[in-house]
C-alpha positions in Angstrom: 19.1 -241.9 46.5 17.8 -243.7 49.5 15.1 -242.4 51.9 17.5 -241.3 54.7 19.5 -239.1 52.3 16.4 -237.5 50.9 15.3 -236.7 54.5 18.7 -235.2 55.2 18.6 -233.1 52.0 15.1 -231.8 52.9 16.4 -230.9 56.4 19.3 -229.0 55.0 17.1 -227.1 52.5 14.6 -226.2 55.3 17.5 -225.1 57.6 18.9 -222.9 54.9 15.6 -221.3 54.1 14.8 -220.6 57.7 18.3 -219.2 58.2 18.1 -216.9 55.2 14.6 -215.6 56.2 15.9 -215.0 59.7 18.9 -213.1 58.4 16.9 -210.9 56.0 14.6 -209.9 58.9 17.5 -208.4 60.9 17.1 -204.7 61.4 13.7 -204.6 59.7 11.8 -203.3 62.7 14.6 -201.5 64.7 18.0 -200.1 64.1 21.0 -202.3 64.7 22.9 -199.6 66.6 22.5 -197.7 69.9 21.1 -194.3 69.1 22.8 -191.2 70.6 20.9 -188.9 73.0 20.1 -186.5 70.2 18.8 -189.4 68.0 16.7 -190.7 71.0 15.2 -187.2 71.4 14.3 -187.0 67.7 12.7 -190.4 67.8 10.7 -189.5 70.9 9.5 -186.2 69.3 8.6 -188.1 66.1 6.6 -190.7 68.1 4.8 -187.9 70.0 3.8 -186.2 66.7 2.5 -189.5 65.4 0.4 -190.0 68.5 -0.9 -186.5 68.3 -1.9 -187.0 64.6 -3.7 -190.2 65.5 -5.5 -188.6 68.4 -6.6 -185.7 66.2 -7.8 -188.0 63.5 -9.8 -190.1 66.0 -11.3 -186.9 67.5 -12.3 -185.7 64.0 -13.8 -189.1 63.2 -15.8 -189.0 66.5 -17.0 -185.5 65.8 -18.2 -186.6 62.3 -20.1 -189.5 63.8 -21.7 -187.3 66.3 -22.6 -184.7 63.7 -24.1 -187.5 61.5 -26.1 -188.9 64.4 -27.3 -185.4 65.3 -28.4 -184.8 61.7 -30.2 -188.1 61.7 -32.0 -187.1 64.9 -30.2 -189.6 67.2 -28.9 -188.4 70.5 -25.1 -188.5 70.8 -25.3 -190.7 74.0 -27.2 -193.6 72.3 -25.2 -193.7 69.1 -24.8 -197.3 68.1 -27.1 -198.6 70.8 -30.1 -200.6 69.7 -33.6 -200.1 71.1 -35.1 -202.9 73.1 -38.3 -204.4 71.5 
């Protein structure tokens, strides 16, 4: 095989690999159909529940940090702040 034919073979293989990866990614993040109004409502409710859970978890985490700081004798306002020398 000569050099130009090897380059062409490599180009074909790379093109096939990129194409196959692109095709396998179709529909991975989002559905490939237009949802009905009922499905949109369900998706919106689900997203709201997820946001509420995340907000609750963040609030609990913040409360734990404040409780730990309070138990350690640090005021809640200066949690994480360093004292100037």
